[in-house]
C-alpha positions as MATLAB code, in Angstrom:
seq = 'MATTKSPKPATTRSGARKASGDPVLLSGGNPQIPKGYGDAPVKAYIAAMPGWKRAIGQRIDEIVEDVVPGVRKAVKWNSPFYGKEDDLWFLSLHCFTKYIKVTFFRGTSLDPVPPGSSKHPEVRYYDIHEDRFDEARFTDWVKQASRLPGEKL';
ca = [
      77.857  149.456  106.824;
      79.878  146.316  107.834;
      78.587  142.886  107.735;
      79.577  140.126  109.932;
      79.547  136.405  108.920;
      78.402  133.755  111.285;
      81.043  131.359  112.206;
      81.274  128.264  110.299;
      80.327  124.976  112.353;
      83.121  122.661  113.220;
      83.801  119.760  110.701;
      84.747  116.284  111.136;
      88.074  114.977  109.678;
      86.092  113.906  106.613;
      84.715  117.566  106.006;
      81.111  116.697  107.433;
      79.844  119.310  109.717;
      78.913  119.090  113.222;
      76.727  120.940  115.666;
      78.465  122.644  118.353;
      79.320  120.702  121.365;
      78.120  117.510  119.683;
      80.749  114.712  119.702;
      82.223  113.967  116.093;
      80.999  110.657  114.834;
      84.036  108.937  112.922;
      83.635  106.369  110.343;
      80.843  103.697  110.996;
      79.392  106.232  113.320;
      81.978  105.730  116.353;
      81.867  108.678  118.644;
      85.090  110.800  118.760;
      85.302  111.117  122.808;
      88.465  112.377  124.433;
      90.512  109.916  126.047;
      89.830  109.762  129.993;
      89.253  107.318  133.042;
      86.330  106.885  135.128;
      82.705  106.930  134.479;
      81.985  110.239  133.003;
      83.968  109.676  129.615;
      82.137  106.221  129.208;
      78.677  107.835  129.820;
      79.682  110.576  126.896;
      80.840  107.857  124.525;
      77.438  105.813  125.114;
      75.366  109.112  125.024;
      77.049  109.998  121.622;
      76.436  106.199  120.148;
      74.016  106.798  117.300;
      70.436  105.470  117.011;
      69.533  102.286  118.327;
      73.372  101.767  119.491;
      72.834  104.033  122.336;
      70.290  101.874  124.144;
      72.458   98.931  123.919;
      75.493  100.835  125.040;
      73.726  101.677  128.168;
      72.508   98.192  128.550;
      76.097   97.008  128.032;
      77.439   99.221  130.658;
      74.462   98.432  133.183;
      75.211   94.885  132.639;
      78.860   95.379  133.445;
      78.324   97.542  136.385;
      76.093   94.961  137.656;
      78.252   91.995  137.234;
      81.518   93.583  138.469;
      81.033   95.885  141.361;
      83.615   98.474  141.421;
      84.691   98.071  137.595;
      87.150  100.379  136.304;
      86.292  102.223  133.401;
      88.322  104.220  130.559;
      87.706  105.504  127.022;
      90.906  104.818  124.965;
      91.477  105.121  120.985;
      87.625  106.178  121.027;
      86.187  103.211  122.773;
      85.115  102.189  126.004;
      86.889   99.850  127.999;
      86.259   98.131  131.367;
      88.450   96.009  133.722;
      89.179   95.366  137.430;
      92.063   97.477  137.799;
      93.145  100.525  136.018;
      94.938   99.404  132.658;
      93.922   95.867  132.881;
      91.152   95.443  130.696;
      88.654   92.275  130.049;
      86.217   93.959  127.766;
      86.085   96.906  125.253;
      83.312   98.047  122.264;
      83.303   99.790  119.458;
      80.659  101.100  117.092;
      80.312  100.241  113.524;
      77.954  101.054  110.682;
      75.470   97.972  111.373;
      76.815   96.546  114.541;
      78.584   97.338  117.796;
      81.605   95.090  118.236;
      82.280   93.648  121.863;
      86.034   92.526  122.185;
      86.853   89.834  124.891;
      90.640   90.237  125.677;
      90.911   86.594  126.614;
      88.074   85.372  124.987;
      89.124   82.007  123.829;
      89.081   81.453  127.565;
      85.431   81.866  127.510;
      83.095   79.015  127.680;
      81.634   79.010  124.959;
      84.047   80.939  123.036;
      82.402   84.234  121.262;
      81.976   83.585  117.658;
      84.338   86.289  116.298;
      87.911   85.475  115.742;
      90.820   87.987  115.535;
      94.491   87.866  114.374;
      95.290   88.156  118.135;
      95.520   84.808  119.594;
      93.388   85.265  122.829;
      90.903   87.931  121.447;
      87.457   87.134  120.465;
      84.547   88.994  119.432;
      80.862   89.586  119.630;
      79.177   91.677  117.354;
      75.991   92.842  118.406;
      73.205   93.807  115.711;
      70.145   95.929  116.202;
      68.095   92.762  116.796;
      70.424   90.307  118.033;
      71.929   90.998  121.576;
      71.628   87.741  123.703;
      71.968   89.514  127.163;
      71.965   86.140  129.255;
      74.938   85.083  126.953;
      76.713   88.478  127.063;
      76.231   88.585  131.100;
      77.703   85.328  131.385;
      80.656   86.255  129.271;
      81.255   89.305  131.143;
      81.130   86.844  134.496;
      83.746   84.825  133.135;
      86.032   87.510  131.453;
      86.304   89.554  134.704;
      87.654   86.552  136.615;
      90.518   86.533  134.103;
      93.802   88.387  134.145;
      93.074   91.642  132.388;
      94.884   92.861  129.227;
      97.288   95.761  129.638;
      96.695   98.530  126.863;
];
């Protein structure tokens, strides 16, 4: 009598197994989502954000949509991007183990300047931790950033 083996679950690059159909979480819990333009890839990224980060990701997306009608969205390099035009971005985010890093590409032009510095002269970061998300400050930065020229990436 022949026996059949169940197929092995897919694995991540690190060798960790994942359930069929679930996005792979990369180092630090960042979802691996295929690149693409539009709302669907960004929503897929947010849905795959682990734990408390998912709710913050949804709130970030809602704030940007409210503040910037017709905002353009994409997932590139396993990160959501937001802009006024395709390929001209003012904001991006990325999951890390203990926080979400929001990138403002022209962050040195914001008032006040977001606290996280970068090796890139104009880029500034805002790290959002589980219990520390200043929605009012973030909303103001999004308003300001969306009025600046986007970064071509």
